[in-house]
Backbone as a ProteinNet text record, in pm:
[ID]
protein_1_A
[PRIMARY]
MNHTPITIREHGLFAQQQLIQSLALDSHEAQLEAQLLLQTALKVERAWLIAHEIDALGANNHAEFQTLLLRRLQGEPIAYILGYREFYGLKLCVTPDTLIPRPDTETLVEAALAKIPLHTKVEILDLGTGAGAIALAVADHRPHAQLMAIDASENALTIAQKNAKNLNIANVQFLHSDWFSTINPKRFDLILSNPPYIEASDTHLQQGDLRFEPITALASGPDGLDDIRRIVQDCLVYLKPQGWLMLEHGFNQAQAVADLMADSGLVDIATIKDLGGNDRVTIAKNPLIVSTHWH
[TERTIARY]
-7489.2	-7541.7	-7429.2	-7461.2	-7360.1	-7370.1	-7276	-7274.4	-7186.2	-7245.5	-7163.8	-7090.3	-6957.5	-6883.5	-6932.4	-6934.1	-6978.1	-6861.8	-6890.5	-6783.2	-6747.3	-6631.7	-6585.8	-6691.1	-6746.2	-6846.5	-6970.1	-7013.5	-7132.8	-7108.1	-6987.3	-6951.7	-6957.4	-6907.4	-6907	-7047.3	-7136.7	-7275.2	-7348.3	-7323.9	-7386.1	-7339.2	-7208	-7151.5	-7209.6	-7223.1	-7278	-7418.5	-7502.1	-7638.1	-7635.7	-7545.9	-7537.4	-7491.9	-7397.2	-7347.2	-7456.3	-7537.8	-7648.8	-7749.3	-7782.1	-7882.3	-7831.2	-7707.9	-7658.3	-7612.6	-7547.8	-7483.6	-7549	-7656.6	-7728.7	-7635.8	-7538.7	-7452.4	-7530.4	-7493.3	-7556.6	-7490.3	-7553.8	-7509.1	-7367.4	-7331.5	-7196.8	-7090.6	-7117.3	-7023.4	-7011.3	-7126.7	-7127.5	-7049.5	-7066.2	-6993.7	-6842.7	-6803.4	-6661.6	-6602.7	-6675	-6624.7	-6615.1	-6714.7	-6711	-6588.5	-6561	-6441.7	-6313.3	-6307.1	-6186.1	-6162	-6270.1	-6256.5	-6212.3	-6265.7	-6222.7	-6074.8	-6034.6	-5893.6	-5801.3	-5845.3	-5763.8	-5753.5	-5867.8	-5867.8	-5782.3	-5788.3	-5715.3	-5574.3	-5547.6	-5418.4	-5391.3	-5490.3	-5477.8	-5519.4	-5484.2	-5527.2	-5667.6	-5730.5	-5867.7	-5876.6	-5777.1	-5779	-5783.4	-5708.3	-5708.1	-5847.3	-5905.8	-6037.5	-6141.1	-6139.7	-6236.1	-6210.8	-6084.5	-6049.6	-6085.5	-6091.4	-6115.7	-6250.6	-6346.7	-6470	-6554.2	-6529.5	-6607.5	-6531.8	-6412.9	-6341.7	-6414.6	-6394.6	-6448.1	-6355.1	-6412.1	-6332.2	-6289.5	-6157.2	-6105.7	-6149.1	-6144.7	-6192	-6119	-5985.5	-5907.3	-5944.2	-5950.1	-5986.5	-6127.6	-6215.3	-6354	-6361	-6287.2	-6286.3	-6232.1	-6123.9	-6062	-6158.5	-6225.5	-6320.6	-6437.1	-6487.8	-6600.1	-6560.2	-6437	-6387.8	-6384.3	-6329.5	-6320.6	-6460.2	-6548.3	-6683.8	-6759.7	-6743.3	-6811.4	-6765.3	-6634.9	-6582.1	-6648.6	-6661.8	-6723	-6871.7	-6941.2	-7084.9	-7112.2	-7012.7	-7026.2	-6991.7	-6961.4	-6942.3	-6799.2	-6704	-6563.6	-6531.5	-6464.4	-6436.7	-6355.9	-6393.3	-6324.1	-6175.3	-6140.2	-5998.6	-5915.7	-5973	-5899.7	-5886.7	-5989.5	-5985.2	-5879.9	-5879.1	-5782.4	-5642.7	-5638.5	-5509.5	-5457.3	-5540	-5494	-5612.9	-5583.9	-5684.1	-5613.2	-5677	-5623.7	-5653.6	-5556.1	-5578.3	-5491.9	-5553	-5484.1	-5383	-5425.3	-5341	-5234.1	-5232.6	-5133.6	-5202.6	-5135.3	-5189.4	-5128.2	-5211.6	-5163.6	-5204.8	-5109.2	-5144	-5225.5	-5332.2	-5407	-5434.6	-5440	-5472.2	-5568.6	-5625.2	-5713.6	-5643.5	-5510.4	-5439.1	-5448.8	-5497.8	-5503.1	-5644.6	-5674.3	-5799.2	-5792	-5905.9	-5909.6	-5917.1	-5820.6	-5825.5	-5953	-6016.7	-6143.1	-6121.1	-6204.9	-6195.5	-6209	-6290.3	-6307	-6173.8	-6080.8	-5952.4	-5864.4	-5896.2	-5821.8	-5840.9	-5951.2	-5975.5	-5863.1	-5816.8	-5707.6	-5576.7	-5551.7	-5431.6	-5433.7	-5549.5	-5563.9	-5537	-5592.1	-5574.2	-5426.2	-5356.9	-5213.9	-5133	-5158.7	-5082	-5101.1	-5219.6	-5246.8	-5158.8	-5108.8	-5026	-4876.4	-4840.6	-4698.6	-4641.5	-4547.4	-4484.7	-4412.2	-4408.8	-4355.4	-4206.7	-4128.6	-3982.3	-3920.8	-3999.7	-3948.5	-3935	-3830.3	-3812.4	-3900.5	-4007.9	-4092.9	-4094.2	-4124.5	-4129.5	-4273.9	-4318.2	-4459.8	-4471.3	-4571.2	-4598.7	-4737	-4745	-4873.8	-4900.4	-5002.6	-5033.4	-5134.5	-5099.9	-5189.9	-5194.9	-5079.5	-5066.1	-5136.1	-5160.3	-5226.8	-5145.7	-5208	-5137.8	-5043.3	-5039.7	-4948.3	-5009.5	-5141.3	-5207.1	-5177.3	-5201.1	-5187.5	-5040.8	-4953.4	-4811	-4752.6	-4785.8	-4728	-4783.5	-4912.1	-4970.3	-4905	-4887	-4823.7	-4677	-4606.9	-4464.3	-4442.6	-4533.7	-4524.2	-4538.4	-4625.1	-4650.5	-4559	-4490.3	-4398.8	-4264.5	-4184.5	-4060.9	-3958.5	-3969	-3874.2	-3917.1	-4039.5	-4088.5	-4029.5	-4009.1	-3966.5	-4082.6	-4126.7	-4240.9	-4203.1	-4266.2	-4257.8	-4398.8	-4414.5	-4545.5	-4543.3	-4634.7	-4634	-4764.1	-4754.8	-4874.7	-4849.1	-4954.9	-4940.8	-4940.2	-4978.6	-4981.4	-4856.4	-4777.8	-4656.2	-4693.8	-4804.9	-4847.9	-4885	-4953.8	-4989.3	-4862.6	-4765.5	-4640.2	-4566.7	-4571.2	-4507.8	-4569.2	-4703.1	-4772.9	-4735	-4732.7	-4699.5	-4558.2	-4463.6	-4325.1	-4317.1	-4394.7	-4400.8	-4454.4	-4557.6	-4613.7	-4511.9	-4438.2	-4336.4	-4232.3	-4192.6	-4090.9	-4145.2	-4267.1	-4329.2	-4343.4	-4374.3	-4400	-4273.3	-4162.9	-4035.4	-4040	-4107	-4115.9	-4021.2	-3918.4	-3810.7	-3814.5	-3899.6	-3895.7	-3996.1	-4021.9	-4106.7	-4031.2	-4029.5	-3967.6	-4081.9	-4076.1	-4184.8	-4140.1	-4232.8	-4198.5	-4315.4	-4282.7	-4385	-4411.6	-4534	-4564.3	-4714.3	-4754	-4893.4	-4910.9	-4965.5	-4968.9	-4829	-4814.9	-4683.5	-4584.3	-4625.1	-4551.4	-4402.5	-4361	-4218.2	-4147	-4213.1	-4147.8	-4058.8	-3930.9	-3840.6	-3886.7	-3858.5	-3899.8	-3852.5	-3947.5	-3917.5	-4041.4	-4021.4	-4137.5	-4156.6	-4282.8	-4319.6	-4394.1	-4381.2	-4455.7	-4603.7	-4629.9	-4767.8	-4782.8	-4894.6	-4931.3	-5065.5	-5068.6	-5188.4	-5236.3	-5368	-5416.7	-5558.8	-5580.3	-5715	-5731.7	-5762.4	-5766.3	-5898.3	-5907.6	-6038.4	-6135.4	-6258.7	-6351.9	-6497.4	-6519.4	-6657.2	-6691.2	-6815.5	-6859	-6857.1	-6807.1	-6790.9	-6922.2	-7035.6	-7165.9	-7233.2	-7166.7	-7228	-7258.9	-7384.7	-7426.6	-7359.1	-7308.8	-7240	-7116.1	-7059.7	-6939.8	-6969	-7098.1	-7136.8	-7188.2	-7170.4	-7227	-7119.4	-7149.3	-7066.2	-6917.4	-6835.4	-6689.6	-6635.3	-6699.6	-6645.2	-6630.2	-6715.7	-6706.8	-6571	-6504.7	-6381.2	-6255.5	-6275.6	-6160.3	-6119.5	-5992.5	-5946.6	-6024.2	-6091.7	-6176.8	-6096.6	-5969.1	-5885.7	-5861.6	-5876.3	-5856.7	-5986.7	-6096.4	-6227.7	-6293	-6301	-6380.1	-6291.8	-6349.4	-6270.8	-6357.9	-6395.7	-6469.4	-6616.2	-6689.6	-6835.2	-6879.2	-6803.2	-6844.5	-6757.2	-6665.8	-6580.3	-6463.6	-6449.2	-6349.3	-6228.8	-6219.7	-6110.4	-5972.4	-5947.9	-5815.5	-5792.3	-5896.1	-5882.8	-5848	-5911.1	-5876.3	-5727.3	-5678.4	-5536	-5444.9	-5476.8	-5392.3	-5393.5	-5512.6	-5524.7	-5455.3	-5472.6	-5415.3	-5261.7	-5200.9	-5054.1	-4986	-5063.6	-5001.3	-4911.3	-4941.9	-4864.2	-4716.8	-4691.4	-4551.4	-4474.1	-4546.7	-4480.8	-4499.7	-4577.6	-4598.7	-4502.1	-4441.4	-4359.1	-4449.9	-4392.8	-4471.4	-4530.3	-4657.3	-4731.4	-4753.2	-4723.2	-4746.7	-4894.4	-4934.8	-5076.4	-5104.9	-5219.7	-5276	-5397.3	-5406	-5518.7	-5574	-5703.4	-5764.9	-5887.7	-5893.9	-6018.1	-6110.2	-6242.5	-6338.7	-6472.1	-6567.8	-6700.8	-6776.4	-6877.1	-6951.1	-7020.5	-7046	-7119.5	-7030.3	-6897.7	-6806.6	-6728.6	-6751.8	-6669.5	-6670.1	-6790	-6799.1	-6724.8	-6742.9	-6676	-6523.8	-6474.5	-6329.5	-6278	-6354.2	-6314.4	-6309.1	-6405	-6406.7	-6285.2	-6251.1	-6132.4	-6006.3	-5997.1	-5881.5	-5873.1	-5987	-5989.1	-5950.4	-6003	-5971.5	-5822.5	-5755.7	-5613	-5525.2	-5586.9	-5509.8	-5474.3	-5522.1	-5497	-5584.4	-5539.3	-5612.3	-5634.8	-5701.7	-5730.3	-5797.9	-5897.3	-5964.7	-6062.7	-6055.9	-6145.8	-6181.7	-6302.1	-6346.3	-6363.8	-6321	-6324.1	-6420.7	-6502.8	-6599.4	-6537.5	-6586.3	-6541.1	-6623.7	-6598.8	-6668.1	-6818.9	-6861.2	-7004.1	-7070.7	-6991.9	-7047.6	-7057.9	-6994.5	-6995.2	-6871	-6887.6	-6771.5	-6680.2	-6551.3	-6465.2	-6329.4	-6273.8	-6139.4	-6142.4	-6089	-6077.1	-5929.9	-5889.9	-5748.8	-5735.1	-5617.9	-5592.1	-5442.6	-5405.9	-5265.3	-5214.6	-5087.6	-5019.2	-4993.8	-5048.5	-5037.3	-4898.6	-4811.5	-4682.1	-4602.6	-4540.4	-4452.8	-4309.7	-4223.2	-4081.6	-4021.5	-3963.9	-3902	-3768.4	-3750.5	-3627.4	-3518.3	-3555.7	-3450.6	-3484.6	-3380.9	-3399.8	-3428.8	-3518.4	-3547.6	-3457.8
8984.1	8847.7	8748.8	8648.5	8550.4	8428.2	8419.7	8303.9	8195.2	8080.4	7968.7	7910.1	7898	7841.3	7698.4	7666.6	7531.9	7434.9	7323.6	7227.3	7140.7	7077.8	6984.7	6875.8	6825.2	6718.7	6766.8	6888.7	6942.1	6960.9	7007.7	7018.5	6881.2	6780.9	6644.6	6591.8	6617.4	6570.9	6640.5	6770.3	6848.1	6795.4	6773.3	6720.9	6582.8	6502.6	6367.1	6372.7	6463.6	6478.3	6519.9	6613.6	6661.2	6549	6468.6	6357.2	6252.7	6228.8	6133.4	6186.4	6315.9	6375.2	6384.5	6434.4	6461.5	6336	6243.4	6129.1	5995.3	6001	5878	5775.6	5825.1	5733.9	5680.1	5560.8	5516.6	5592	5590	5677.8	5644.1	5514.3	5475.2	5531.3	5516.1	5565.2	5717.2	5783.6	5930.8	5978.4	5908.9	5945.1	5930	5818.9	5792.8	5900.8	5933.6	6034.2	6172.6	6208.2	6337.6	6344.5	6234	6228.9	6243	6172.4	6177.7	6317.9	6384.8	6522	6617.7	6599.5	6681.3	6656.1	6528.3	6495.1	6560.9	6560.3	6619.9	6770.7	6835	6981	7021	6941.2	6973.6	6913.1	6822.6	6751.5	6677	6599.4	6523.3	6377.8	6293.6	6153.6	6142.6	6027.3	6005.9	6017.4	5963.8	5966.8	6110.9	6200	6342.2	6400.6	6368	6421.6	6383.2	6257.6	6208.8	6275.2	6291.2	6352	6500.4	6566.1	6711.1	6746.7	6654.1	6678.6	6794.6	6833.9	6949.4	7082.2	7077	7202.3	7274.6	7406.3	7482.4	7465.1	7478.7	7470.4	7611.7	7634.7	7768	7810.4	7941.7	7996	7936.6	7926.7	7871.2	7726.1	7650.5	7509.3	7492.4	7582.6	7577.1	7598.5	7698	7727.7	7607.9	7550.7	7434.6	7315.8	7292	7181.9	7201.3	7323.7	7352.3	7327.8	7364.6	7343.3	7194.4	7115.9	6971.3	6908.6	6951.3	6896.6	6927.3	7049.7	7088.8	7001	6976	6887.7	6750.4	6699.1	6567.3	6570.5	6676.4	6687.6	6698.8	6747.8	6754.8	6621.2	6522.6	6387.1	6342.8	6434.3	6393.5	6279.9	6173.3	6058.6	6098.2	6042.6	6072	6040.7	5935.8	5896.8	6005.8	6074.2	6181	6304	6330	6446.2	6424	6303.5	6271.4	6249.3	6201.3	6172.6	6033.6	5950.5	5813.3	5718.2	5589	5485.3	5364.3	5304.4	5181.4	5064.3	4976.8	4857	4744	4637	4518.5	4554.6	4647.3	4687.3	4790.1	4836.6	4936.9	5070.7	5179.4	5313.5	5363.5	5376.3	5411.4	5552.6	5630.9	5759.8	5733.5	5810.2	5803.8	5945.7	5960.7	6090.5	6062.5	6167.8	6144.8	6078.8	6061	5986.5	5836.1	5793.2	5650	5608.4	5484.2	5425	5416	5425.6	5408.8	5259.2	5203	5059.4	5023	4913.5	4868.7	4742.4	4723.1	4599.5	4473.2	4480.6	4363.7	4313.8	4406.6	4370.2	4291.3	4298.9	4217.4	4067.9	4033.6	3894.6	3846.7	3935.4	3901.3	3881.8	3967.8	3954.4	3820.5	3786.8	3659.3	3540.3	3547	3437.5	3420.9	3533.4	3527.6	3470.9	3521.2	3475.2	3324.9	3274.3	3130.5	3044.5	3101.9	3025.1	3051.8	3147.6	3185.1	3131.3	3036.1	2986.4	3101.2	3094.4	3204.9	3229	3122.8	3139	3107.9	3116	3082.6	3209.7	3212.8	3329	3308.7	3382.8	3375.2	3510.3	3507.5	3631.8	3658.1	3779.6	3814.4	3943.8	3947.7	4066.9	4119.8	4249.1	4315.1	4411.4	4381.9	4461.6	4570.5	4695.6	4808	4834.8	4864.5	4868.3	4986	5095.8	5212.8	5266	5274.9	5324.6	5219.4	5101.3	4996.2	4900.1	4910.5	4836.1	4686.2	4620.8	4474.3	4434.7	4497.7	4462.6	4483.3	4594.6	4626.6	4535.5	4501.3	4410.4	4272.3	4223.5	4092.3	4097	4202.2	4215.8	4224	4291.8	4308.3	4173.7	4087.8	3958	3846.4	3870.6	3770.2	3836.1	3861.8	3938.9	3873.2	3740.9	3674.5	3685.8	3727.7	3742	3867.8	3860.4	3978.4	4019.9	4143.1	4188.5	4294.8	4286.8	4394.4	4450.5	4581.1	4645.5	4744.9	4728.2	4816.3	4896.3	5011.6	5090.9	5176.5	5204.4	5289.9	5437.4	5467.8	5607.1	5638.3	5732.3	5772.4	5836.2	5910	5974.6	5870.3	5764.4	5657.1	5590.7	5567.4	5503	5587.7	5719	5808.7	5789.2	5776.3	5753	5615.9	5514.4	5378	5373.6	5441.4	5444.3	5517.8	5624.3	5698.5	5607.3	5529	5436.7	5331.6	5276.7	5175.6	5234.4	5359.1	5426	5453.3	5508.7	5539	5414.6	5302.7	5178.6	5095.4	5145.6	5073.9	4934.5	4921.6	4792.6	4799.4	4715.1	4728.6	4623.4	4520.6	4410.5	4426.8	4553.8	4582.6	4675.7	4639	4724.2	4781.1	4909.2	4972.6	5002.8	4983.1	4999.1	5062.5	5158.4	5222.4	5133.1	5081.9	4990.4	4983.1	4972.8	4948.2	4796.5	4741.3	4596.1	4537.6	4438.3	4370.9	4443.8	4558.5	4611.9	4638.1	4684.8	4715.3	4617.4	4503.9	4404.7	4317.3	4310.4	4223.9	4079.6	3996.6	3856.5	3798.6	3761.6	3714.9	3641.5	3538.1	3461.9	3475.9	3478.4	3500.2	3378.7	3358.7	3252.5	3288.9	3419	3467.3	3597.7	3611.8	3740.9	3780.5	3898.7	3947.9	4074.5	4094.3	4221.9	4251.2	4378.8	4432.6	4532.5	4481.7	4569.6	4645.6	4744.7	4808.1	4700.6	4697.3	4593.6	4640.2	4771.9	4822.8	4850.2	4820.8	4850.3	5001.1	5042	5185.7	5263.1	5195	5264.3	5256.4	5195.2	5174.9	5308.5	5327.3	5455.1	5480.2	5374.2	5393.5	5482.2	5489.4	5572	5720.7	5757.6	5898.5	5919.4	5819	5827	5809.6	5863.7	5838.8	5865.2	5786.4	5803.4	5789.2	5702.9	5671.8	5796.1	5897.7	6020.8	6088.7	6065.3	6137.8	6055.3	5926.3	5838.3	5834.6	5797.6	5797.7	5694.7	5742.8	5656.1	5541.3	5568.1	5463.5	5346.8	5371.1	5263.8	5190	5235.4	5178.1	5106	5175.6	5123.2	5055.5	4954.2	4877.5	4821.3	4909.4	4864.7	4836	4798.6	4780.3	4678.2	4568.3	4465.6	4465.4	4563	4572.6	4475.3	4396.2	4288.2	4311.7	4430.3	4454.4	4430	4487.5	4473.2	4330.2	4268.2	4129.3	4039.5	4063.7	3986.2	3998.9	4122.7	4145.1	4070.7	4077.3	4012.6	3861.3	3804.4	3658.3	3609.9	3686.1	3650	3643	3736.9	3747.4	3680.3	3637.4	3598.7	3475.6	3381.2	3256.2	3278.1	3387.1	3420.3	3459.8	3509.1	3564.4	3478	3371.4	3284.3	3167.1	3136.7	3016.2	2893.8	2780	2656.2	2637.6	2604.4	2587.9	2720.4	2832.9	2964.3	3001.8	3091.7	3129.6	3269.6	3283.2	3414.3	3435.3	3553.6	3583.4	3720.6	3725	3849.8	3885.1	4010.2	4061.7	4100.3	4087.4	4123.1	4160.2	4199	4235.2	4112.6	4136.6	4026.5	3935.9	3989.2	3911.9	3865.9	3873.9	3843.6	3713.1	3639.8	3521.6	3421.3	3392.9	3291.8	3336.9	3464.5	3518.4	3512.7	3547.3	3544.8	3400.3	3309.6	3168.3	3113.2	3152.6	3107.3	3158.8	3286.3	3343.7	3267.8	3236.1	3162.3	3022.8	2955.1	2820	2824.6	2925.9	2938.6	2959.6	3026	3054.8	2935.7	2832.6	2713.3	2702.6	2797.7	2789	2678.2	2623.1	2511.8	2540.3	2445.9	2457.4	2591.3	2625.7	2755.6	2750.5	2852.1	2858.1	3002.6	3023.7	3159.1	3169.1	3281.7	3305.4	3420.1	3404.6	3508.9	3610.3	3734.3	3836.7	3825.9	3915.1	3909.9	3929.3	3996.4	4016.4	3898.3	3792.7	3673.6	3682.6	3786.6	3801.4	3738.7	3679.6	3630.9	3750.3	3739.2	3857.5	3831.5	3711.7	3682	3545.6	3539	3409.3	3381.3	3257.9	3219.2	3101.4	3089.4	2979	2956.4	2835.7	2795.9	2770.4	2801.9	2765.3	2614.3	2537.6	2391.2	2336.3	2418.7	2366.1	2305.1	2195.2	2129.9	2163.1	2184	2210.1	2082.6	2093.2	1975.1	1944.2	1817.2	1783	1730.8	1697.4	1653.7	1699.9	1717.1	1762.6	1643.3	1663.7	1553.7	1566.7
11004.3	11013.4	11041.3	11117.1	11154	11062.2	10965.5	10875.5	10935.8	10962.5	11009.9	10889.4	10896.5	10782.5	10753.4	10624.6	10585.2	10606.4	10671.7	10704.1	10583.6	10594.3	10490.3	10468.6	10579.7	10569.1	10492.7	10520.9	10452.8	10302.5	10269.3	10126.8	10060.2	10131.7	10077.9	10054.4	10151.3	10139.1	10024.7	10011.3	9903.9	9767.5	9757.6	9632.3	9600.4	9705.1	9688.9	9626.7	9677.7	9623.5	9476.6	9444.1	9305.2	9211.6	9258.6	9177.1	9153	9255.6	9241.2	9138.9	9150.4	9059.5	8915.9	8898	8762.5	8688.9	8762	8695.2	8728.3	8808.7	8848	8914.7	8991.6	9067	9186.4	9234.1	9358.5	9474.7	9592.9	9701.6	9748	9745.5	9789.2	9694.5	9564.1	9462	9468.7	9485.1	9493.6	9615.8	9727.8	9850.5	9829.1	9768.4	9742.9	9651.4	9544.6	9449.8	9516.2	9596.4	9666.4	9757.6	9828	9915.1	9834.4	9721.7	9638.1	9583.1	9544	9493	9603.9	9724	9838.6	9870.5	9869.2	9896.3	9794.1	9668.4	9561.8	9579.7	9609.3	9627.8	9747.6	9853.5	9977.2	9981.6	9885.1	9879.6	10011	10052.8	10178.4	10157.5	10252.8	10251.3	10310.4	10289	10336.7	10489.5	10558.8	10706.2	10757.7	10692.7	10732.9	10712.6	10598.8	10563.9	10670.1	10710.7	10810.4	10946.3	10981.1	11110.6	11116.2	10999.3	10996.4	10933.4	10938.1	10863	10917.8	11044.7	11096.5	11082.9	11019.3	10988.5	10875.1	10869.4	10755.6	10635.6	10515.7	10393.7	10355.1	10347.9	10312.8	10173.1	10147.2	10018.3	9898.5	9907.6	9795.8	9769	9879.6	9866.5	9811.5	9855.1	9808.6	9658	9609.5	9465.7	9386.2	9437.5	9371.2	9368.3	9482.2	9492.5	9395.5	9387	9295	9149.7	9115.4	8978.2	8945	9038	9017.1	9010	9100.1	9104.8	8975.4	8925.8	8801.6	8684.7	8677.3	8571.4	8579.7	8700.9	8718.4	8683.4	8725	8696.3	8546.7	8472	8325.8	8259.3	8343.4	8290.4	8273.1	8298.7	8281.4	8378.7	8331.2	8418.8	8542.4	8655.7	8782.3	8772.1	8698.5	8686.7	8618.6	8518.5	8450.5	8540.4	8620.4	8710.2	8819.9	8874.8	8980.3	8923.2	8796.9	8733	8761.2	8826.4	8850.9	8863	8853.5	8875.9	8937.8	9036.7	9096.6	9003.3	8983.3	8901.3	8955.2	8993.9	9045.1	9153.8	9242.5	9355.2	9320.9	9195.9	9154.3	9131.9	9170.5	9145.1	9014.1	8911.7	8777.8	8738.5	8687.6	8626.8	8500.9	8481.9	8356	8308	8176.7	8116.2	8000.8	7940.9	7825.2	7705.8	7711.8	7605.8	7626.2	7743	7771.8	7809.4	7780.4	7827.7	7980.3	8046.2	8191.9	8222.5	8296.7	8325.2	8401.8	8358.9	8419	8502.6	8605.4	8683.4	8596.4	8489.2	8400.5	8346.8	8324.5	8264.4	8361.8	8491.3	8588.4	8559.4	8490.6	8448.3	8356.9	8268.2	8176.8	8253.3	8351.8	8435	8509.1	8567.9	8640.4	8548	8427.2	8330	8295.5	8278.3	8245.1	8361.7	8482.9	8599.2	8622.6	8588.1	8605.4	8515	8405.8	8310.3	8327.5	8413.4	8424.8	8555.4	8548.3	8671.8	8742.5	8874.9	8954.8	8933.1	8919.7	8917.2	8781.4	8676.1	8543.3	8460.2	8377.8	8290.1	8166.2	8158.2	8039.4	7970.1	7840.4	7762.5	7722	7751.2	7735.4	7654.4	7566.5	7486.9	7522.8	7555.1	7581.1	7466.4	7387.4	7268.8	7301.6	7272.2	7301.1	7450.2	7508.4	7654.5	7721.5	7646.9	7708.8	7825.2	7942.4	8062.4	8121.7	8060.8	8107	8207.4	8228.7	8337	8335.5	8222.1	8215.6	8233.2	8154.8	8159.7	8298.9	8361.2	8492.4	8602.1	8593.7	8693	8683.2	8559.1	8540.3	8583.5	8542.7	8576.8	8726.9	8795.3	8939.8	9012.5	8960	9024.8	8973.9	8861.9	8806.2	8774.4	8878.8	8860.5	8767.3	8745.4	8654.8	8508.4	8484.7	8346.7	8283	8152	8076.2	7986.5	8001.1	7921.9	7821.3	7703.9	7606.3	7592.2	7612.7	7605.3	7490.3	7395.8	7278.9	7270.3	7205.9	7177.8	7054.6	6979.1	6860.2	6898.3	7023.1	7069.7	7151.8	7102.7	7176.2	7310.3	7311.9	7436.9	7542.1	7499.2	7592.6	7646.7	7558.9	7602.2	7705.9	7689.3	7786.7	7925.2	7928.5	8056	8112.7	8026.1	8071.4	8130.8	8064.8	8114.9	8248.8	8261	8387.6	8498.6	8466.9	8565.7	8608.8	8512.6	8544.6	8639.4	8611.7	8693.8	8834.9	8839.9	8970.1	9057.1	8992.8	9066.6	9085.8	9028.9	9043.5	8981.7	8869.3	8798.6	8679	8683.3	8583.5	8472.8	8485.1	8387.2	8272.5	8236.7	8119.9	8026.5	7898.7	7795.8	7711.1	7678.9	7603.3	7460.6	7366.6	7225.3	7150.8	7063.2	6980.6	6859.3	6846.8	6736.3	6713.4	6586.1	6550.4	6546.6	6653	6673.7	6653.1	6565.3	6554.8	6462.9	6404.7	6289.2	6311.5	6429.8	6446.4	6540.4	6569.7	6656	6569.2	6605.3	6530.1	6544.6	6441.8	6452.9	6586.3	6670	6804.5	6851.5	6932.4	6978.3	7129.3	7169	7308.8	7365	7496.7	7564.2	7577.6	7593.1	7605.2	7529.9	7460.7	7401.4	7461.9	7524.8	7592.2	7523.3	7519.4	7467.5	7514.6	7549.3	7565.6	7451.7	7331.1	7213.4	7206.6	7116.6	7094.2	7044.1	7098.4	7050.3	7043.5	7051.1	7042.3	6895.2	6857	6719.7	6697.6	6580.4	6552.4	6564.4	6540	6543.6	6680.9	6779.5	6911.5	6978.4	7018.3	7078.7	7213.7	7279.8	7408.9	7395.6	7275.5	7255.2	7279.1	7271.4	7295.8	7437.9	7523.7	7658.7	7765.6	7884.3	8001.8	7979.2	8047.9	8041	7899.1	7819	7685.7	7598.3	7621.1	7539.9	7554.6	7668.1	7699.4	7667	7639.5	7619.4	7472.8	7443.1	7303.4	7220.3	7115.8	7033	6971.4	6939	6877.6	6972.9	7104.6	7202.1	7231.9	7170	7200.8	7083.2	6969.5	6856.9	6753.4	6688	6591.8	6480.1	6388.4	6270.3	6297	6190.6	6198.4	6303.9	6319.4	6416.9	6542.2	6551.3	6669.9	6670.6	6563	6566.1	6473.1	6411.9	6315.9	6377.3	6495.8	6557.9	6607.2	6661.4	6705.7	6587.6	6470.9	6350.1	6317.5	6321.1	6288.4	6384.3	6512.6	6614.4	6594.8	6579.7	6566.2	6438.8	6332.1	6201.4	6207.1	6281.1	6280.3	6399	6496.9	6624.6	6615.3	6524.3	6521.8	6486.8	6415.5	6381.4	6508	6608.2	6728	6853.6	6843.4	6958.2	6954	7067.3	7075.8	7062.2	7021.5	7024.5	7164.5	7170.3	7296.8	7371.4	7306.3	7367.9	7361.6	7452	7463.8	7411.1	7344.5	7310.1	7400.3	7465.4	7554.6	7519.7	7485.8	7442	7524.7	7568.7	7626.1	7510.3	7531.7	7427.1	7491	7407	7455.9	7506.1	7589.8	7653.4	7552.1	7430.5	7329.9	7214	7233.2	7121.1	7138.6	7247.2	7276.4	7161.8	7107.2	7000.7	6875.1	6839.5	6720	6736	6855.5	6881.3	6878.3	6940.4	6940.2	6797.6	6713.8	6573.6	6497.4	6519.2	6453.8	6495.3	6624.6	6675.8	6613.5	6606.7	6549	6401.6	6328.5	6185.4	6161.7	6257.3	6237.2	6277.9	6335.5	6370.7	6518.3	6598.8	6743.1	6804.3	6915.7	6979.1	7128.1	7196.5	7341	7373.7	7293.2	7307.7	7425.2	7511.6	7627.3	7656.5	7708.3	7744.4	7895.9	7951.1	8096	8124.8	8227.2	8263.2	8360	8353	8448.1	8576.7	8672.1	8801.3	8787.3	8681.1	8656.9	8589	8562.4	8498.7	8347.4	8287.5	8140.9	8079.2	7960.4	7885.2	7860.1	7898.3	7892.8	7827.9	7847.3	7796	7727.4	7606	7538	7514.7	7547.8	7537.9	7442	7379.2	7286.3	7275.9	7231	7231.7	7090.5	7069.3	6945.5	6951	6855.4	6865.2	6832.6	6775.7	6731.4	6846	6819.6	6916.7	6876.4	6973.7	6943.8	6886	6769.2	6707.4	6776.9	6818.8	6891.7	6798.2	6675.6	6581.4	6441.1	6363.1	6224.2	6135.1	6039.7	5947.9	5824.7
[MASK]
+++++++++++++++++++++++++++++++++++++++++++++++++++++++++++++++++++++++++++++++++++++++++++++++++++++++++++++++++++++++++++++++++++++++++++++++++++++++++++++++++++++++++++++++++++++++++++++++++++++++++++++++++++++++++++++++++++++++++++++++++++++++++++++++++++++++++++++++++++++++++++++++++++++++

């Protein structure tokens, strides 16, 4: 019998259908993921894939592609399978030790860049840096800024340092710390954080990508605000006079976060919406003025 070899394009279309059925992806997303999995199995760029779509897929490549596809069909996040995720124009390595950077978090980067002059030396702290997404995006766009990025997970810090090296970004220093615990008394112009903010009982933690991500980077107590409380409570010791605190949070937590900030004495509190129109980042300022003379 004459078996016509199955082409790369046909494998892609078949995978696309399976992704739509198993994961309820829309057709565009499924097509993109099928292409990315094929590129990974074949170790090629997208342009090569398109140019060779009527080629047959070799046995080794086929086996590799099936393995990757099966992992995805079982729900494993595409970013972990590929080993990277794009964020704010940067290609970041990610592993199951780190949260997968989300487009929503680019709102926090935008908010920070809006407050940082281009040619001024400012000092910035990124709390709970994970793969380094926020710190590296800010550092890349503000080369005169000095950033300190901390995380309680040594494994996450290893990934963040690898990302800084791969991207050739030198103005970020990494430190192992549980929030502020090992930071020497020092004040920053900006403190940024995308802390865990999901309620511990939230059923979403057992669904989709979240099942595969580190729970410590996602959930934070009964109301999801335990870590945010700690950050807000301690931040004034580490913020320069007129310095800003900027926190990402859940779409329904803006008022609670703003109240915590007001209670701690922060001022000029404002909430910024993400691209989906949800409240996503709340910012506030240390009201202290630098004293120009001693009394």
